Biotite code that builds the C-alpha atoms (Angstrom):
import biotite.structure as struc

atoms = struc.array([
    struc.Atom([10.931, 6.145, 16.139], chain_id="A", res_id=1, res_name="MET", atom_name="CA", element="C"),
    struc.Atom([7.190, 5.953, 15.669], chain_id="A", res_id=2, res_name="GLN", atom_name="CA", element="C"),
    struc.Atom([6.032, 8.045, 12.707], chain_id="A", res_id=3, res_name="ARG", atom_name="CA", element="C"),
    struc.Atom([2.723, 9.513, 11.582], chain_id="A", res_id=4, res_name="ARG", atom_name="CA", element="C"),
    struc.Atom([1.110, 8.025, 8.458], chain_id="A", res_id=5, res_name="ILE", atom_name="CA", element="C"),
    struc.Atom([1.064, 10.649, 5.711], chain_id="A", res_id=6, res_name="VAL", atom_name="CA", element="C"),
    struc.Atom([-2.506, 11.204, 4.457], chain_id="A", res_id=7, res_name="PRO", atom_name="CA", element="C"),
    struc.Atom([-3.325, 11.719, 0.801], chain_id="A", res_id=8, res_name="LEU", atom_name="CA", element="C"),
    struc.Atom([-3.779, 15.439, 0.190], chain_id="A", res_id=9, res_name="SER", atom_name="CA", element="C"),
    struc.Atom([-2.474, 18.139, -2.097], chain_id="A", res_id=10, res_name="SER", atom_name="CA", element="C"),
    struc.Atom([0.175, 18.770, 0.603], chain_id="A", res_id=11, res_name="GLN", atom_name="CA", element="C"),
    struc.Atom([1.607, 15.232, 0.523], chain_id="A", res_id=12, res_name="SER", atom_name="CA", element="C"),
    struc.Atom([4.052, 15.209, -2.429], chain_id="A", res_id=13, res_name="PRO", atom_name="CA", element="C"),
    struc.Atom([6.051, 12.251, -1.057], chain_id="A", res_id=14, res_name="VAL", atom_name="CA", element="C"),
    struc.Atom([3.008, 10.025, -1.679], chain_id="A", res_id=15, res_name="LEU", atom_name="CA", element="C"),
    struc.Atom([2.819, 11.137, -5.317], chain_id="A", res_id=16, res_name="ARG", atom_name="CA", element="C"),
    struc.Atom([6.422, 10.836, -6.496], chain_id="A", res_id=17, res_name="GLN", atom_name="CA", element="C"),
    struc.Atom([8.571, 7.910, -7.560], chain_id="A", res_id=18, res_name="ARG", atom_name="CA", element="C"),
    struc.Atom([10.772, 7.012, -4.594], chain_id="A", res_id=19, res_name="SER", atom_name="CA", element="C"),
    struc.Atom([14.547, 6.909, -4.836], chain_id="A", res_id=20, res_name="SER", atom_name="CA", element="C"),
    struc.Atom([16.298, 3.551, -4.992], chain_id="A", res_id=21, res_name="ALA", atom_name="CA", element="C"),
    struc.Atom([18.178, 2.376, -1.918], chain_id="A", res_id=22, res_name="VAL", atom_name="CA", element="C"),
    struc.Atom([21.904, 2.224, -2.665], chain_id="A", res_id=23, res_name="LYS", atom_name="CA", element="C"),
    struc.Atom([23.286, 1.688, 0.837], chain_id="A", res_id=24, res_name="ASP", atom_name="CA", element="C"),
    struc.Atom([21.518, -0.810, 3.104], chain_id="A", res_id=25, res_name="ILE", atom_name="CA", element="C"),
    struc.Atom([23.192, 0.555, 6.252], chain_id="A", res_id=26, res_name="LYS", atom_name="CA", element="C"),
    struc.Atom([21.915, 4.067, 5.585], chain_id="A", res_id=27, res_name="SER", atom_name="CA", element="C"),
    struc.Atom([18.262, 2.953, 5.624], chain_id="A", res_id=28, res_name="ILE", atom_name="CA", element="C"),
    struc.Atom([18.389, 0.891, 8.823], chain_id="A", res_id=29, res_name="GLN", atom_name="CA", element="C"),
    struc.Atom([16.856, 3.824, 10.796], chain_id="A", res_id=30, res_name="PRO", atom_name="CA", element="C"),
    struc.Atom([13.990, 3.950, 8.253], chain_id="A", res_id=31, res_name="VAL", atom_name="CA", element="C"),
    struc.Atom([13.409, 0.222, 8.657], chain_id="A", res_id=32, res_name="ILE", atom_name="CA", element="C"),
    struc.Atom([13.358, 0.680, 12.434], chain_id="A", res_id=33, res_name="GLN", atom_name="CA", element="C"),
    struc.Atom([10.870, 3.558, 12.074], chain_id="A", res_id=34, res_name="ASP", atom_name="CA", element="C"),
    struc.Atom([8.606, 1.330, 9.964], chain_id="A", res_id=35, res_name="LEU", atom_name="CA", element="C"),
    struc.Atom([8.771, -1.387, 12.637], chain_id="A", res_id=36, res_name="TYR", atom_name="CA", element="C"),
    struc.Atom([8.124, 1.180, 15.389], chain_id="A", res_id=37, res_name="ASP", atom_name="CA", element="C"),
    struc.Atom([5.105, 2.529, 13.508], chain_id="A", res_id=38, res_name="THR", atom_name="CA", element="C"),
    struc.Atom([3.706, -0.947, 12.755], chain_id="A", res_id=39, res_name="TRP", atom_name="CA", element="C"),
    struc.Atom([1.960, -1.551, 16.128], chain_id="A", res_id=40, res_name="PRO", atom_name="CA", element="C"),
    struc.Atom([0.131, 1.796, 15.854], chain_id="A", res_id=41, res_name="THR", atom_name="CA", element="C"),
    struc.Atom([-1.776, 0.893, 12.664], chain_id="A", res_id=42, res_name="VAL", atom_name="CA", element="C"),
    struc.Atom([-4.039, -1.879, 11.479], chain_id="A", res_id=43, res_name="GLU", atom_name="CA", element="C"),
    struc.Atom([-2.561, -2.844, 8.133], chain_id="A", res_id=44, res_name="ALA", atom_name="CA", element="C"),
    struc.Atom([-0.708, -5.577, 6.312], chain_id="A", res_id=45, res_name="LEU", atom_name="CA", element="C"),
    struc.Atom([1.937, -3.204, 4.975], chain_id="A", res_id=46, res_name="GLY", atom_name="CA", element="C"),
    struc.Atom([3.543, 0.209, 5.320], chain_id="A", res_id=47, res_name="ILE", atom_name="CA", element="C"),
    struc.Atom([5.689, 1.787, 2.600], chain_id="A", res_id=48, res_name="ALA", atom_name="CA", element="C"),
    struc.Atom([8.454, 4.279, 3.380], chain_id="A", res_id=49, res_name="ALA", atom_name="CA", element="C"),
    struc.Atom([6.630, 7.130, 1.560], chain_id="A", res_id=50, res_name="PRO", atom_name="CA", element="C"),
    struc.Atom([3.708, 6.643, 3.958], chain_id="A", res_id=51, res_name="GLN", atom_name="CA", element="C"),
    struc.Atom([5.956, 7.762, 6.806], chain_id="A", res_id=52, res_name="ILE", atom_name="CA", element="C"),
    struc.Atom([7.387, 10.614, 4.726], chain_id="A", res_id=53, res_name="GLY", atom_name="CA", element="C"),
    struc.Atom([10.565, 8.894, 3.494], chain_id="A", res_id=54, res_name="VAL", atom_name="CA", element="C"),
    struc.Atom([11.552, 8.979, -0.182], chain_id="A", res_id=55, res_name="ASP", atom_name="CA", element="C"),
    struc.Atom([13.050, 5.470, -0.460], chain_id="A", res_id=56, res_name="ARG", atom_name="CA", element="C"),
    struc.Atom([12.015, 2.266, -2.242], chain_id="A", res_id=57, res_name="ARG", atom_name="CA", element="C"),
    struc.Atom([11.228, -0.040, 0.656], chain_id="A", res_id=58, res_name="LEU", atom_name="CA", element="C"),
    struc.Atom([8.290, -1.312, 2.659], chain_id="A", res_id=59, res_name="PHE", atom_name="CA", element="C"),
    struc.Atom([7.381, -3.744, 5.395], chain_id="A", res_id=60, res_name="ILE", atom_name="CA", element="C"),
    struc.Atom([4.559, -6.256, 5.074], chain_id="A", res_id=61, res_name="PHE", atom_name="CA", element="C"),
    struc.Atom([2.956, -9.218, 6.742], chain_id="A", res_id=62, res_name="ARG", atom_name="CA", element="C"),
    struc.Atom([1.405, -12.066, 4.790], chain_id="A", res_id=63, res_name="LEU", atom_name="CA", element="C"),
    struc.Atom([-2.232, -12.811, 5.464], chain_id="A", res_id=64, res_name="GLU", atom_name="CA", element="C"),
    struc.Atom([-1.791, -16.539, 4.818], chain_id="A", res_id=65, res_name="GLU", atom_name="CA", element="C"),
    struc.Atom([0.142, -18.005, 6.477], chain_id="A", res_id=66, res_name="PRO", atom_name="CA", element="C"),
    struc.Atom([-0.212, -15.286, 9.090], chain_id="A", res_id=67, res_name="GLU", atom_name="CA", element="C"),
    struc.Atom([3.126, -13.890, 10.236], chain_id="A", res_id=68, res_name="GLN", atom_name="CA", element="C"),
    struc.Atom([3.887, -12.541, 13.688], chain_id="A", res_id=69, res_name="ALA", atom_name="CA", element="C"),
    struc.Atom([6.482, -10.026, 12.460], chain_id="A", res_id=70, res_name="GLN", atom_name="CA", element="C"),
    struc.Atom([6.527, -8.092, 9.198], chain_id="A", res_id=71, res_name="PRO", atom_name="CA", element="C"),
    struc.Atom([9.253, -8.564, 6.587], chain_id="A", res_id=72, res_name="GLU", atom_name="CA", element="C"),
    struc.Atom([11.175, -5.907, 4.667], chain_id="A", res_id=73, res_name="VAL", atom_name="CA", element="C"),
    struc.Atom([11.509, -5.630, 0.888], chain_id="A", res_id=74, res_name="LEU", atom_name="CA", element="C"),
    struc.Atom([13.917, -3.109, -0.639], chain_id="A", res_id=75, res_name="ILE", atom_name="CA", element="C"),
    struc.Atom([14.021, -1.972, -4.294], chain_id="A", res_id=76, res_name="ASN", atom_name="CA", element="C"),
    struc.Atom([11.395, -4.553, -5.364], chain_id="A", res_id=77, res_name="PRO", atom_name="CA", element="C"),
    struc.Atom([10.709, -5.245, -9.049], chain_id="A", res_id=78, res_name="LYS", atom_name="CA", element="C"),
    struc.Atom([7.975, -7.365, -10.590], chain_id="A", res_id=79, res_name="VAL", atom_name="CA", element="C"),
    struc.Atom([9.443, -9.954, -12.961], chain_id="A", res_id=80, res_name="VAL", atom_name="CA", element="C"),
    struc.Atom([6.228, -11.821, -13.718], chain_id="A", res_id=81, res_name="ARG", atom_name="CA", element="C"),
    struc.Atom([2.526, -11.145, -13.269], chain_id="A", res_id=82, res_name="ALA", atom_name="CA", element="C"),
    struc.Atom([-0.515, -13.171, -14.271], chain_id="A", res_id=83, res_name="ARG", atom_name="CA", element="C"),
    struc.Atom([-4.243, -13.156, -13.787], chain_id="A", res_id=84, res_name="GLY", atom_name="CA", element="C"),
    struc.Atom([-6.627, -10.366, -12.934], chain_id="A", res_id=85, res_name="TYR", atom_name="CA", element="C"),
    struc.Atom([-8.461, -9.567, -9.709], chain_id="A", res_id=86, res_name="VAL", atom_name="CA", element="C"),
    struc.Atom([-10.894, -6.714, -9.025], chain_id="A", res_id=87, res_name="ASP", atom_name="CA", element="C"),
    struc.Atom([-11.571, -6.584, -5.263], chain_id="A", res_id=88, res_name="GLU", atom_name="CA", element="C"),
    struc.Atom([-12.060, -4.118, -2.416], chain_id="A", res_id=89, res_name="TYR", atom_name="CA", element="C"),
    struc.Atom([-8.950, -2.431, -1.121], chain_id="A", res_id=90, res_name="GLU", atom_name="CA", element="C"),
    struc.Atom([-8.127, 0.265, 1.418], chain_id="A", res_id=91, res_name="GLY", atom_name="CA", element="C"),
    struc.Atom([-5.094, 2.266, 2.496], chain_id="A", res_id=92, res_name="CYS", atom_name="CA", element="C"),
    struc.Atom([-3.750, 3.904, 5.646], chain_id="A", res_id=93, res_name="LEU", atom_name="CA", element="C"),
    struc.Atom([-3.190, 7.106, 3.659], chain_id="A", res_id=94, res_name="SER", atom_name="CA", element="C"),
    struc.Atom([-6.844, 7.162, 2.507], chain_id="A", res_id=95, res_name="VAL", atom_name="CA", element="C"),
    struc.Atom([-8.465, 6.668, 5.877], chain_id="A", res_id=96, res_name="SER", atom_name="CA", element="C"),
    struc.Atom([-11.440, 4.295, 6.151], chain_id="A", res_id=97, res_name="ARG", atom_name="CA", element="C"),
    struc.Atom([-12.411, 4.412, 2.432], chain_id="A", res_id=98, res_name="LEU", atom_name="CA", element="C"),
    struc.Atom([-12.545, 1.177, 0.445], chain_id="A", res_id=99, res_name="TYR", atom_name="CA", element="C"),
    struc.Atom([-13.034, 0.738, -3.284], chain_id="A", res_id=100, res_name="GLY", atom_name="CA", element="C"),
    struc.Atom([-12.678, -1.904, -5.973], chain_id="A", res_id=101, res_name="HIS", atom_name="CA", element="C"),
    struc.Atom([-9.135, -2.002, -7.347], chain_id="A", res_id=102, res_name="CYS", atom_name="CA", element="C"),
    struc.Atom([-7.524, -3.995, -10.184], chain_id="A", res_id=103, res_name="VAL", atom_name="CA", element="C"),
    struc.Atom([-4.501, -6.174, -9.354], chain_id="A", res_id=104, res_name="ARG", atom_name="CA", element="C"),
    struc.Atom([-2.642, -9.152, -10.801], chain_id="A", res_id=105, res_name="ALA", atom_name="CA", element="C"),
    struc.Atom([-3.741, -12.440, -9.250], chain_id="A", res_id=106, res_name="GLU", atom_name="CA", element="C"),
    struc.Atom([-0.155, -13.692, -8.898], chain_id="A", res_id=107, res_name="ALA", atom_name="CA", element="C"),
    struc.Atom([3.243, -11.991, -9.077], chain_id="A", res_id=108, res_name="ILE", atom_name="CA", element="C"),
    struc.Atom([6.897, -12.876, -8.851], chain_id="A", res_id=109, res_name="GLU", atom_name="CA", element="C"),
    struc.Atom([9.356, -10.241, -7.663], chain_id="A", res_id=110, res_name="ILE", atom_name="CA", element="C"),
    struc.Atom([13.029, -9.663, -7.018], chain_id="A", res_id=111, res_name="THR", atom_name="CA", element="C"),
    struc.Atom([14.152, -7.440, -4.160], chain_id="A", res_id=112, res_name="ALA", atom_name="CA", element="C"),
    struc.Atom([16.672, -7.055, -1.362], chain_id="A", res_id=113, res_name="LEU", atom_name="CA", element="C"),
    struc.Atom([15.903, -8.116, 2.186], chain_id="A", res_id=114, res_name="ASP", atom_name="CA", element="C"),
    struc.Atom([16.808, -6.087, 5.295], chain_id="A", res_id=115, res_name="ALA", atom_name="CA", element="C"),
    struc.Atom([20.375, -7.449, 5.162], chain_id="A", res_id=116, res_name="ASP", atom_name="CA", element="C"),
    struc.Atom([20.850, -6.518, 1.509], chain_id="A", res_id=117, res_name="GLY", atom_name="CA", element="C"),
    struc.Atom([20.576, -10.115, 0.270], chain_id="A", res_id=118, res_name="LYS", atom_name="CA", element="C"),
    struc.Atom([18.886, -10.534, -3.139], chain_id="A", res_id=119, res_name="ARG", atom_name="CA", element="C"),
    struc.Atom([15.641, -12.525, -2.912], chain_id="A", res_id=120, res_name="VAL", atom_name="CA", element="C"),
    struc.Atom([13.155, -13.801, -5.486], chain_id="A", res_id=121, res_name="ARG", atom_name="CA", element="C"),
    struc.Atom([9.632, -14.409, -4.196], chain_id="A", res_id=122, res_name="ARG", atom_name="CA", element="C"),
    struc.Atom([6.283, -15.446, -5.605], chain_id="A", res_id=123, res_name="ALA", atom_name="CA", element="C"),
    struc.Atom([2.955, -14.303, -4.135], chain_id="A", res_id=124, res_name="PHE", atom_name="CA", element="C"),
    struc.Atom([-0.617, -15.303, -4.952], chain_id="A", res_id=125, res_name="GLN", atom_name="CA", element="C"),
    struc.Atom([-4.118, -14.160, -4.087], chain_id="A", res_id=126, res_name="GLY", atom_name="CA", element="C"),
    struc.Atom([-4.483, -11.658, -1.270], chain_id="A", res_id=127, res_name="TYR", atom_name="CA", element="C"),
    struc.Atom([-0.746, -11.783, -0.502], chain_id="A", res_id=128, res_name="ASN", atom_name="CA", element="C"),
    struc.Atom([0.009, -10.718, -4.107], chain_id="A", res_id=129, res_name="ALA", atom_name="CA", element="C"),
    struc.Atom([-2.382, -7.799, -3.670], chain_id="A", res_id=130, res_name="ARG", atom_name="CA", element="C"),
    struc.Atom([-0.585, -6.697, -0.478], chain_id="A", res_id=131, res_name="ILE", atom_name="CA", element="C"),
    struc.Atom([2.778, -6.623, -2.270], chain_id="A", res_id=132, res_name="ILE", atom_name="CA", element="C"),
    struc.Atom([1.392, -4.802, -5.330], chain_id="A", res_id=133, res_name="GLN", atom_name="CA", element="C"),
    struc.Atom([-0.304, -2.209, -3.115], chain_id="A", res_id=134, res_name="HIS", atom_name="CA", element="C"),
    struc.Atom([2.948, -1.445, -1.285], chain_id="A", res_id=135, res_name="GLU", atom_name="CA", element="C"),
    struc.Atom([4.978, -1.439, -4.504], chain_id="A", res_id=136, res_name="MET", atom_name="CA", element="C"),
    struc.Atom([2.555, 1.100, -5.967], chain_id="A", res_id=137, res_name="ASP", atom_name="CA", element="C"),
    struc.Atom([3.373, 3.446, -3.074], chain_id="A", res_id=138, res_name="HIS", atom_name="CA", element="C"),
    struc.Atom([7.005, 3.391, -4.205], chain_id="A", res_id=139, res_name="LEU", atom_name="CA", element="C"),
    struc.Atom([5.906, 4.767, -7.593], chain_id="A", res_id=140, res_name="ASP", atom_name="CA", element="C"),
    struc.Atom([3.596, 7.455, -6.213], chain_id="A", res_id=141, res_name="GLY", atom_name="CA", element="C"),
    struc.Atom([0.471, 5.419, -6.982], chain_id="A", res_id=142, res_name="ILE", atom_name="CA", element="C"),
    struc.Atom([-2.388, 4.835, -4.546], chain_id="A", res_id=143, res_name="LEU", atom_name="CA", element="C"),
    struc.Atom([-5.144, 2.263, -4.850], chain_id="A", res_id=144, res_name="TYR", atom_name="CA", element="C"),
    struc.Atom([-7.651, 5.038, -5.607], chain_id="A", res_id=145, res_name="VAL", atom_name="CA", element="C"),
    struc.Atom([-5.805, 5.564, -8.917], chain_id="A", res_id=146, res_name="ASP", atom_name="CA", element="C"),
    struc.Atom([-6.833, 2.026, -9.878], chain_id="A", res_id=147, res_name="ARG", atom_name="CA", element="C"),
    struc.Atom([-10.461, 2.156, -8.710], chain_id="A", res_id=148, res_name="VAL", atom_name="CA", element="C"),
    struc.Atom([-12.744, 0.514, -11.261], chain_id="A", res_id=149, res_name="THR", atom_name="CA", element="C"),
    struc.Atom([-16.141, 1.761, -10.081], chain_id="A", res_id=150, res_name="ASP", atom_name="CA", element="C"),
    struc.Atom([-16.595, 4.858, -7.921], chain_id="A", res_id=151, res_name="TRP", atom_name="CA", element="C"),
    struc.Atom([-20.159, 3.774, -7.139], chain_id="A", res_id=152, res_name="ASP", atom_name="CA", element="C"),
    struc.Atom([-18.760, 0.825, -5.157], chain_id="A", res_id=153, res_name="LEU", atom_name="CA", element="C"),
    struc.Atom([-16.796, 2.972, -2.691], chain_id="A", res_id=154, res_name="PHE", atom_name="CA", element="C"),
    struc.Atom([-17.579, 2.343, 0.966], chain_id="A", res_id=155, res_name="HIS", atom_name="CA", element="C"),
    struc.Atom([-16.671, 4.019, 4.226], chain_id="A", res_id=156, res_name="LEU", atom_name="CA", element="C"),
    struc.Atom([-15.720, 1.828, 7.185], chain_id="A", res_id=157, res_name="TRP", atom_name="CA", element="C"),
    struc.Atom([-17.414, 3.681, 10.037], chain_id="A", res_id=158, res_name="ALA", atom_name="CA", element="C"),
    struc.Atom([-18.503, 3.099, 13.647], chain_id="A", res_id=159, res_name="PRO", atom_name="CA", element="C"),
    struc.Atom([-21.924, 1.483, 14.001], chain_id="A", res_id=160, res_name="GLN", atom_name="CA", element="C"),
    struc.Atom([-24.786, 3.665, 15.196], chain_id="A", res_id=161, res_name="ASP", atom_name="CA", element="C"),
    struc.Atom([-25.584, 1.204, 17.981], chain_id="A", res_id=162, res_name="LYS", atom_name="CA", element="C"),
    struc.Atom([-23.163, -1.036, 19.800], chain_id="A", res_id=163, res_name="GLY", atom_name="CA", element="C"),
    struc.Atom([-19.525, -1.754, 19.247], chain_id="A", res_id=164, res_name="ASP", atom_name="CA", element="C"),
    struc.Atom([-17.775, -2.431, 15.993], chain_id="A", res_id=165, res_name="GLY", atom_name="CA", element="C"),
    struc.Atom([-17.680, -0.989, 12.521], chain_id="A", res_id=166, res_name="MET", atom_name="CA", element="C"),
    struc.Atom([-19.868, -1.219, 9.440], chain_id="A", res_id=167, res_name="GLU", atom_name="CA", element="C"),
    struc.Atom([-19.645, -0.357, 5.759], chain_id="A", res_id=168, res_name="MET", atom_name="CA", element="C"),
    struc.Atom([-21.562, 2.759, 4.745], chain_id="A", res_id=169, res_name="GLN", atom_name="CA", element="C"),
    struc.Atom([-21.886, 4.830, 1.605], chain_id="A", res_id=170, res_name="SER", atom_name="CA", element="C"),
    struc.Atom([-19.489, 7.763, 1.887], chain_id="A", res_id=171, res_name="PRO", atom_name="CA", element="C"),
    struc.Atom([-20.646, 11.352, 1.758], chain_id="A", res_id=172, res_name="ASP", atom_name="CA", element="C"),
    struc.Atom([-20.611, 12.560, -1.890], chain_id="A", res_id=173, res_name="PRO", atom_name="CA", element="C"),
    struc.Atom([-18.472, 15.555, -0.828], chain_id="A", res_id=174, res_name="ASP", atom_name="CA", element="C"),
    struc.Atom([-15.807, 13.168, 0.514], chain_id="A", res_id=175, res_name="VAL", atom_name="CA", element="C"),
    struc.Atom([-15.720, 11.281, -2.778], chain_id="A", res_id=176, res_name="LEU", atom_name="CA", element="C"),
    struc.Atom([-15.580, 14.509, -4.752], chain_id="A", res_id=177, res_name="GLU", atom_name="CA", element="C"),
    struc.Atom([-12.560, 15.735, -2.735], chain_id="A", res_id=178, res_name="ARG", atom_name="CA", element="C"),
    struc.Atom([-10.884, 12.334, -3.138], chain_id="A", res_id=179, res_name="LEU", atom_name="CA", element="C"),
    struc.Atom([-11.612, 12.196, -6.859], chain_id="A", res_id=180, res_name="HIS", atom_name="CA", element="C"),
    struc.Atom([-9.814, 15.543, -7.282], chain_id="A", res_id=181, res_name="ALA", atom_name="CA", element="C"),
    struc.Atom([-6.611, 13.872, -5.967], chain_id="A", res_id=182, res_name="LEU", atom_name="CA", element="C"),
    struc.Atom([-6.824, 10.760, -8.177], chain_id="A", res_id=183, res_name="VAL", atom_name="CA", element="C"),
    struc.Atom([-4.535, 10.005, -11.122], chain_id="A", res_id=184, res_name="ARG", atom_name="CA", element="C"),
    struc.Atom([-6.445, 7.261, -12.980], chain_id="A", res_id=185, res_name="PRO", atom_name="CA", element="C"),
    struc.Atom([-4.521, 4.219, -14.226], chain_id="A", res_id=186, res_name="LEU", atom_name="CA", element="C"),
    struc.Atom([-6.297, 1.633, -16.377], chain_id="A", res_id=187, res_name="PRO", atom_name="CA", element="C"),
    struc.Atom([-5.123, -1.830, -15.330], chain_id="A", res_id=188, res_name="GLY", atom_name="CA", element="C"),
    struc.Atom([-2.375, -3.177, -13.118], chain_id="A", res_id=189, res_name="PHE", atom_name="CA", element="C"),
    struc.Atom([0.387, -3.854, -15.639], chain_id="A", res_id=190, res_name="ALA", atom_name="CA", element="C"),
    struc.Atom([1.048, -0.355, -16.937], chain_id="A", res_id=191, res_name="LEU", atom_name="CA", element="C"),
    struc.Atom([3.754, 0.450, -14.390], chain_id="A", res_id=192, res_name="GLN", atom_name="CA", element="C"),
    struc.Atom([5.784, -2.730, -14.851], chain_id="A", res_id=193, res_name="TRP", atom_name="CA", element="C"),
])
């Protein structure tokens, strides 16, 4: 079933709590199907279960390089190794059209279960590592805005005044003020691991 993406607000507690571990793979198959059904309705490289209102530790994702046709599932992921430091722009479906600089590890290695319940160990680098870290943060009630390094670098992805397409603009100060009221600042990427 296609689900709505939960937006960050004071009325979205599922986005701000640590998700429950998956203990029975069969019981979450409908959630996995809902994530796959929701996938074509959004432009993203990942969707975490809390973003569709489900309190479980799983997400789907698609690697940027090499580009995948279908997203994969990771269940109960844990970082076992992280190295490097990257501070780049990031956005989120739950924080519509706003992009800010966010701190992430440059490379990570994780363990998790796949959709069949098989234990996997995977390594990710560069942008792909950032995708995985972003989705894993959702499972701990953390959003990229909690890791923003410079609020002056926030941008809004908005329709162009003339013609087709989108462009980066400075967001309205009121928008940033409302967003800032919902932020739980975290210094650095490694604190949660």
